[in-house]
N, C-alpha and C positions, 0 to 999 in steps of 0.2 A: 557694514553691520558691526555693531559693538559686540565684542566677545567678552563677557564678564568673567573675570578670573576668581571672583569670590562674591559671597553674599554682601560683604561690605562695599564692594565696587558697585554692585547693583543698587544698593541703597544710596550711595553717593550720587549716582546719575539720576535716580528718581527724585532725590531731594533737590538737586540742581534744577530739575524740570518742574518743580512744584510751586513756582512763583510766577505770577503774571508778568513782572518786570523782566525776568530772565527769558520767558517765552517771547516777549516783544524784542528783546536783544537778539535772540536767535532769528526771529523773523527778519529783522533789519540786516543782520549779517548774512542771511541767505542770499541777499542781493549783491554781496561783495564786501570786501574789507572796508573798515571805517576807522578813522582816527577817533580817539577818545572824545575830543571836543565836539566833533561832528555828531558822534553817536549820542552824547549827552544832550545836545541841542535837539536832535531829531526825536529823542524819547521824552524830552521835557523833564529830565531829572538831573540832579547835581552830579558833578564828577565824582565826589567822594562816595555817594550812594552807588553810582555806576560801577566804580572800581570794586566795591563789595560784591556786587552781582557778578561782575566779570571774573573775580577771583573764584567764586563758587563754580562758575561754568568752566573755568580753566582747570580747577581741581578735579572736575569730572571728565576732563579731556574732551569737552564739547567745543571749546574754542581755543585758539592759540594766539599769541601776540608776537610782535616783532617791532623793532625800532627802525625808523627810517629818517634820513636827513632830508629835510625839505629844501626847496630852492633858496629859501631865506637863510639857510644854514642852521636852522633850529632842528633839534631832534624831536620827533613825534612818535608816540607809541600808537600802533594800530592793531586792531583785532580782526581776526577772520574766523569763520566757522570751519570746524572739522566736519566734513560731511559724515552723517551718521544715519543708521537705521537700527531700530531696536525691535527685536522679536521677544515678546514677553508672554510666557505661558506658564501653566502650572508645572510642567516638567522642569523648566529652567529654575523656577522657585524651589522646587523639591531638591534639585541637584545642588543648589547653592546654600541651602539652609544650614547645613552642617558647618559651613565655613564662616558663619556669622560669629563675631566676637562677643556678642551679648550672651549672658549666661541664662540658661533655661531655669525657670522657677520650678522648684521641686514640688510645690503644692499650690495649685490654683485655688483661690477662695471658693468654697462650696463643694470641692471635690473631696472624696474620702481618701485617706492615706493609702488604701489598698488599690486605688485606681491606677 
């Protein structure tokens, strides 16, 4: 279970999960670790694009990476999924809202100043 330490942390995870490529990456990694080249081939996307998506997933702590030396002597970076479960409900959102770093607007269009 992911324990969110702030509203920004919650937003980071939700943003990381809001892309179909990243969901496909998670689906593939749920079957086991993958080297970047293998993962790019399996997903049919370029390695630079894959790295951008992996960076977003790593920033949200949904995946992690490590280097491994192959039998050929070459170093290869591989990624694996951090097992996770997310419980999202109105209480969690309420509890984390005050920790968001965005500023509240003092006057929403159409509302009276006294509201």
